[in-house]
C-alpha positions as CSV (number, residue, x, y, z in Angstrom):
1,M,-33.2,-27.3,-1.2
2,S,-37.0,-27.3,-1.1
3,Y,-39.0,-24.6,-2.8
4,L,-40.4,-23.5,0.6
5,K,-36.9,-23.1,2.1
6,L,-35.7,-21.2,-1.0
7,K,-38.7,-18.9,-0.8
8,W,-38.0,-18.1,2.8
9,L,-34.3,-17.6,2.1
10,L,-35.1,-15.1,-0.7
11,S,-37.7,-13.3,1.5
12,L,-35.1,-13.0,4.3
13,T,-32.5,-11.7,1.9
14,L,-34.9,-9.1,0.5
15,I,-35.8,-8.0,4.1
16,V,-32.2,-7.6,5.1
17,A,-31.3,-5.7,1.9
18,T,-34.3,-3.4,2.3
19,A,-33.4,-2.7,6.0
20,S,-29.8,-2.0,5.1
21,W,-30.9,0.3,2.3
22,T,-33.3,2.2,4.6
23,T,-30.6,2.5,7.3
24,H,-28.0,3.7,4.7
25,A,-30.5,6.2,3.3
26,A,-31.2,7.5,6.8
27,L,-27.5,8.1,7.5
28,V,-26.4,11.4,6.0
29,K,-23.0,13.0,6.8
30,K,-23.4,16.2,8.8
31,M,-21.7,19.0,6.9
32,S,-20.2,22.3,7.7
33,L,-21.6,25.4,6.0
34,S,-18.5,25.5,3.8
35,E,-19.2,21.9,2.7
36,M,-22.8,22.7,2.1
37,V,-22.0,25.8,0.0
38,G,-19.3,23.8,-1.9
39,N,-21.7,21.0,-2.7
40,A,-24.6,23.2,-3.8
41,D,-25.3,24.0,-7.4
42,K,-27.6,26.7,-6.3
43,V,-28.3,28.6,-3.0
44,F,-31.4,30.8,-2.9
45,R,-34.3,32.1,-0.8
46,A,-37.6,31.1,-2.2
47,T,-41.4,30.9,-1.6
48,V,-43.2,27.7,-2.5
49,M,-45.9,28.7,-5.1
50,S,-47.2,25.2,-5.9
51,K,-46.7,21.6,-5.1
52,E,-47.9,18.9,-7.5
53,P,-47.4,15.1,-7.9
54,G,-45.4,14.1,-10.9
55,S,-43.6,11.1,-12.4
56,L,-40.8,10.4,-14.8
57,Q,-39.4,7.5,-16.6
58,A,-35.9,6.3,-15.6
59,G,-34.0,3.0,-15.5
60,G,-36.8,1.2,-17.2
61,G,-39.5,2.2,-14.7
62,E,-41.6,5.0,-13.5
63,L,-40.6,7.1,-10.5
64,S,-43.0,9.2,-8.4
65,T,-41.9,12.8,-8.0
66,I,-43.0,16.0,-6.3
67,V,-42.8,19.1,-8.6
68,Y,-42.4,22.3,-6.6
69,T,-42.8,25.7,-8.3
70,L,-40.6,28.2,-6.4
71,R,-40.5,32.0,-6.7
72,I,-36.9,33.1,-6.3
73,D,-36.8,35.9,-3.7
74,D,-33.1,36.2,-3.3
75,P,-30.6,34.3,-5.6
76,I,-27.3,33.8,-3.7
77,K,-25.3,31.2,-5.6
78,G,-25.7,29.6,-9.0
79,D,-27.0,30.4,-12.5
80,F,-30.6,31.5,-12.4
81,G,-30.6,33.0,-15.9
82,S,-31.9,36.5,-16.6
83,G,-34.4,38.2,-14.3
84,K,-33.2,36.3,-11.2
85,E,-35.2,37.8,-8.4
86,G,-38.9,37.0,-8.8
87,Q,-38.1,34.3,-11.4
88,V,-40.0,31.0,-11.1
89,L,-38.1,27.8,-10.9
90,Q,-39.3,24.2,-11.0
91,F,-37.7,21.9,-8.5
92,I,-38.3,18.2,-8.9
93,M,-37.6,15.8,-6.1
94,L,-38.1,12.0,-5.8
95,G,-41.2,11.4,-3.6
96,S,-44.9,10.9,-3.4
97,M,-47.7,13.1,-2.2
98,K,-49.8,10.0,-1.3
99,S,-50.0,9.4,2.4
100,S,-48.0,6.4,3.6
101,L,-49.9,3.2,4.2
102,V,-49.5,2.2,7.9
103,V,-50.5,-1.2,9.1
104,G,-50.1,-1.4,12.9
105,T,-46.6,0.0,13.5
106,Q,-45.3,-0.9,10.1
107,K,-45.0,1.7,7.3
108,R,-45.2,0.7,3.7
109,L,-41.7,1.2,2.2
110,T,-42.9,2.3,-1.3
111,N,-44.0,5.6,0.3
112,L,-41.0,6.1,2.5
113,Q,-40.1,9.8,2.3
114,I,-36.4,10.4,2.2
115,N,-36.3,14.0,0.8
116,P,-37.5,16.9,2.8
117,D,-41.1,18.1,2.2
118,L,-41.6,21.8,1.3
119,Q,-44.9,23.3,2.4
120,L,-47.1,25.4,0.1
121,G,-46.7,29.2,0.8
122,S,-43.7,28.7,3.1
123,D,-40.4,30.6,2.7
124,Y,-37.1,28.7,2.6
125,V,-33.4,29.1,2.0
126,L,-32.4,26.1,-0.2
127,F,-29.0,24.6,-1.0
128,T,-29.8,22.5,-4.0
129,T,-27.9,19.9,-5.9
130,A,-27.4,20.1,-9.7
131,R,-30.2,18.4,-11.7
132,S,-29.6,14.8,-12.6
133,S,-29.7,13.6,-16.1
134,V,-33.5,12.8,-15.6
135,G,-34.2,16.2,-14.0
136,L,-34.2,15.3,-10.3
137,S,-32.6,17.4,-7.6
138,T,-32.7,17.6,-3.8
139,T,-31.4,19.7,-1.0
140,V,-27.7,19.3,0.0
141,G,-27.5,16.9,2.9
142,L,-31.3,16.5,2.7
143,G,-32.7,18.4,5.6
144,Q,-29.4,20.2,6.3
145,G,-29.7,22.2,3.2
146,L,-33.3,23.3,3.7
147,F,-33.7,26.3,6.1
148,H,-37.2,27.3,7.0
149,L,-37.8,31.1,7.4
150,S,-40.0,32.5,10.2
151,N,-40.2,35.8,12.0
152,D,-39.0,36.3,15.6
153,S,-40.7,38.5,18.2
154,N,-38.8,41.5,16.8
155,G,-40.0,40.8,13.2
156,R,-36.6,39.6,12.0
157,D,-36.4,36.8,9.5
158,M,-34.9,33.8,11.3
159,V,-33.8,30.5,9.7
160,V,-33.4,27.0,11.0
161,N,-32.8,23.7,9.2
162,S,-34.1,20.3,10.2
163,L,-31.2,19.7,12.5
164,G,-31.9,22.9,14.4
165,N,-28.7,24.4,12.8
166,Q,-26.7,21.9,14.9
167,G,-23.0,22.1,13.9
168,L,-23.6,25.4,12.0
169,F,-24.9,27.9,14.5
170,S,-26.2,27.7,18.1
171,G,-29.9,27.6,17.2
172,P,-31.9,29.8,14.9
173,V,-30.0,32.6,13.2
174,S,-31.1,35.7,11.3
175,Y,-31.4,35.4,7.5
176,D,-28.9,38.2,7.2
177,D,-26.3,36.3,9.3
178,L,-26.8,33.1,7.3
179,K,-26.5,35.0,4.0
180,A,-23.3,36.7,5.2
181,A,-21.8,33.3,6.3
182,I,-22.7,31.9,2.8
183,F,-20.9,34.7,1.1
184,T,-17.9,34.2,3.4
185,N,-17.8,30.5,2.3
186,L,-18.1,31.3,-1.5
187,N,-14.6,32.7,-1.6
């Protein structure tokens, strides 16, 4: 086999492998609230205090991370140590704060964001996984375990995840109703 043919075969193999990895990463099992609570190491309401780029060494290479500093406003499930409410927690997810390089309609894969992005100053209810051996964590079911808080016209705290609460509730639900449903599923 000629060098040129081998080069094309290897390139094609790399493209297919990358496409299948991207497709696999995009497919996340839709979970019930009971499954989300069961798979979460911690469940809590928090405010994003800071968001910084980071990196860590793992597997012989360097991984880009995003380091969030969260103020715990309401610990619901998990070990938060002493103090609990008002405590500050660092939450480190795989990701990059650099904007993705787009050429035409193609997006550079090295900046492909898989994990949800938390916005500075925003309030969330997070269902988080246990930290890995290198300190990384994410939300359970990616966007399923990240509920954004906002106020409705009556001033009530309402929550909705990236799926619009599909499969959990029929649209946005009050924070109090979500919290009650979480406690029901803790038993």
